[in-house]
C-alpha positions as CSV (number, residue, x, y, z in Angstrom):
1,M,237.9,-85.4,173.1
2,V,237.1,-83.8,176.4
3,R,236.1,-86.3,179.1
4,V,234.7,-83.9,181.6
5,G,232.4,-85.4,184.0
6,L,233.6,-89.0,184.0
7,T,233.6,-90.1,187.6
8,P,233.2,-93.4,189.4
9,D,229.5,-92.6,190.2
10,R,228.7,-91.6,186.6
11,L,230.4,-94.7,185.3
12,T,228.4,-96.8,187.8
13,L,225.1,-95.3,186.7
14,A,226.0,-95.7,183.0
15,G,227.0,-99.3,183.8
16,A,223.6,-99.9,185.4
17,E,221.8,-98.4,182.5
18,L,223.9,-100.5,180.1
19,A,223.0,-103.6,182.1
20,D,219.3,-102.9,181.6
21,Q,219.8,-102.4,177.8
22,V,222.1,-105.3,177.0
23,G,222.3,-107.5,180.0
24,F,224.5,-107.4,183.1
25,E,226.9,-110.0,181.6
26,Q,227.7,-107.6,178.8
27,V,228.8,-104.8,181.1
28,T,232.5,-104.4,180.7
29,V,235.0,-101.5,180.8
30,S,235.3,-101.8,177.0
31,A,231.5,-101.6,176.5
32,L,231.3,-98.6,178.8
33,A,234.2,-96.9,177.0
34,R,232.3,-97.4,173.7
35,H,229.2,-95.9,175.3
36,F,231.2,-92.8,176.2
37,G,233.2,-92.8,173.0
38,V,236.5,-93.1,174.7
39,K,239.3,-95.6,174.9
40,P,239.1,-98.2,177.7
41,A,242.4,-97.0,179.2
42,S,240.8,-93.6,180.0
43,L,238.3,-95.3,182.4
44,Y,240.9,-97.1,184.5
45,S,241.5,-94.0,186.5
46,H,237.9,-94.4,187.7
47,V,237.4,-98.1,187.9
48,K,240.0,-100.8,188.4
49,S,238.6,-103.5,186.1
50,T,235.4,-105.0,184.8
51,E,235.1,-106.9,188.1
52,D,235.3,-103.6,189.9
53,L,232.7,-102.0,187.6
54,K,230.3,-105.0,188.0
55,T,230.7,-104.8,191.8
56,R,229.9,-101.1,191.7
57,V,226.8,-101.8,189.6
58,A,225.8,-104.6,191.9
59,L,226.1,-102.3,195.0
60,F,224.1,-99.6,193.2
61,A,221.4,-102.0,192.3
62,L,221.2,-103.4,195.9
63,T,220.9,-99.9,197.3
64,E,218.3,-98.9,194.8
65,L,216.2,-102.0,195.4
66,A,216.5,-101.7,199.2
67,D,215.4,-98.1,199.0
68,R,212.4,-99.1,196.9
69,A,211.5,-102.0,199.1
70,A,211.8,-99.8,202.3
71,N,209.5,-97.2,200.8
72,A,207.0,-99.9,199.8
73,V,206.8,-101.6,203.3
74,A,206.9,-98.5,205.4
75,G,204.0,-98.5,207.8
76,R,202.8,-102.0,206.7
77,S,202.8,-105.3,208.6
78,G,201.8,-108.9,208.1
79,K,200.5,-109.8,204.6
80,D,200.4,-106.2,203.5
81,A,204.2,-105.8,204.2
82,L,204.9,-109.2,202.6
83,A,203.0,-108.3,199.4
84,A,204.6,-104.8,199.3
85,F,208.1,-106.2,199.6
86,A,207.3,-108.9,197.0
87,D,205.8,-106.4,194.6
88,A,208.8,-104.0,195.0
89,Y,211.1,-106.8,194.1
90,R,209.0,-107.9,191.1
91,Y,208.5,-104.4,189.7
92,Y,212.1,-103.5,190.1
93,A,213.1,-106.6,188.1
94,R,210.6,-105.7,185.3
95,E,211.8,-102.1,185.2
96,H,215.5,-102.9,185.5
97,P,216.2,-106.4,184.4
98,G,220.0,-105.9,184.1
99,R,220.2,-104.3,187.6
100,F,218.0,-107.1,188.9
101,D,220.7,-109.5,187.6
102,A,223.4,-107.3,189.1
103,A,221.9,-107.5,192.5
104,R,222.8,-111.2,192.6
105,F,226.4,-110.6,191.6
106,R,228.7,-112.6,194.0
107,L,230.4,-110.1,196.3
108,D,233.3,-110.8,198.5
109,P,232.2,-111.3,202.2
110,E,233.5,-107.9,203.4
111,T,231.8,-106.0,200.5
112,A,228.6,-108.0,200.9
113,A,228.5,-107.2,204.7
114,A,228.8,-103.5,204.0
115,S,226.2,-103.6,201.2
116,A,222.5,-102.8,201.1
117,G,222.0,-106.6,200.9
118,V,222.1,-106.5,204.7
119,R,219.1,-104.1,204.6
120,H,217.2,-106.6,202.4
121,A,217.7,-109.3,205.0
122,Q,216.8,-106.9,207.8
123,M,213.6,-105.9,206.1
124,M,212.6,-109.5,205.4
125,R,213.2,-110.4,209.0
126,A,211.2,-107.4,210.2
127,I,208.3,-108.6,208.0
128,L,208.7,-112.1,209.4
129,R,208.5,-110.8,213.0
130,G,204.9,-110.0,212.2
131,Y,204.4,-113.8,211.8
132,D,206.0,-114.6,215.2
133,L,208.6,-116.9,213.6
134,T,211.6,-117.8,215.7
135,E,214.9,-119.3,214.7
136,P,215.7,-121.4,212.8
137,D,212.2,-121.0,211.1
138,Q,212.9,-117.3,210.5
139,T,216.1,-118.2,208.5
140,H,214.2,-120.9,206.6
141,A,211.5,-118.4,205.8
142,V,214.0,-115.8,204.5
143,R,215.5,-118.4,202.2
144,L,212.1,-119.6,201.1
145,L,210.8,-116.1,200.3
146,G,214.0,-115.1,198.5
147,S,213.9,-118.3,196.4
148,V,210.2,-118.0,195.5
149,F,210.5,-114.3,194.6
150,H,213.6,-114.7,192.6
151,G,212.4,-117.9,190.9
152,Y,209.0,-116.5,189.9
153,V,210.4,-113.2,188.6
154,T,213.2,-114.9,186.7
155,L,210.8,-117.2,185.0
156,E,208.3,-114.4,184.3
157,L,211.0,-112.2,182.7
158,A,212.1,-115.1,180.6
159,G,208.6,-115.6,179.2
160,G,208.1,-118.8,181.1
161,F,204.4,-118.0,181.9
162,S,203.4,-116.7,178.5
163,H,202.2,-120.1,177.3
164,T,198.9,-120.1,179.3
165,D,195.8,-118.0,179.4
166,V,196.1,-117.5,183.2
167,D,197.4,-114.1,183.9
168,S,200.7,-114.1,185.7
169,Q,199.5,-111.3,188.0
170,Q,196.8,-113.7,189.2
171,S,199.4,-116.4,189.9
172,W,201.6,-113.8,191.6
173,E,198.8,-112.9,194.0
174,W,198.0,-116.6,194.6
175,V,201.7,-117.2,195.4
176,V,201.9,-114.3,197.9
177,D,198.6,-115.4,199.5
178,S,199.9,-118.9,199.8
179,L,203.1,-117.7,201.4
180,D,201.2,-115.6,203.9
181,I,199.1,-118.7,204.8
182,L,202.2,-120.9,205.1
183,L,204.0,-118.3,207.3
184,R,200.9,-117.9,209.6
185,T,200.6,-121.7,209.9
186,R,204.3,-122.2,210.7
187,A,204.0,-119.6,213.4
188,I,201.5,-121.7,215.3
189,P,203.2,-123.6,218.1
190,A,203.4,-127.3,217.5
191,T,201.2,-128.0,220.5
192,E,198.3,-126.0,219.0
193,K,198.4,-127.7,215.5
């Protein structure tokens, strides 16, 4: 069998697609070899291990998500930027559930520092500058937003909101509105509260 075209980039993209189909945890060199109809040994000249493959898929997902979020928030500020960032995150998770999981794969510190994860944090901090938050409140806000977005999206993808008649989109908008109100309130100096 001719294996023309197998490259690290092609294997990474195939791993990302496989993650969306069967779940990120199921992405292995063996599963990818089955996908291409080759023996696992033939892939080791392109990826070192399943850990290496998962790292590549995680980096791909982080970059893809950062690009999508950057496009969404471009030219926006305040609540509009917050909502655009949140929506980009949510819609990416819906469209690419396996890649969404991959984006939270634990990377070693050096790899994480060189990844698009840094861009995510920079975008979130840029959005928060519109709320006039200073440290340590800005770091608290980054953690809050990440936790809320991730938690909501994870529960929604798992069907956690399907047991009620209230549309999850309405709840999502309520959450984003509430976060905006909270951030604006936190930005008011304590002497003015």
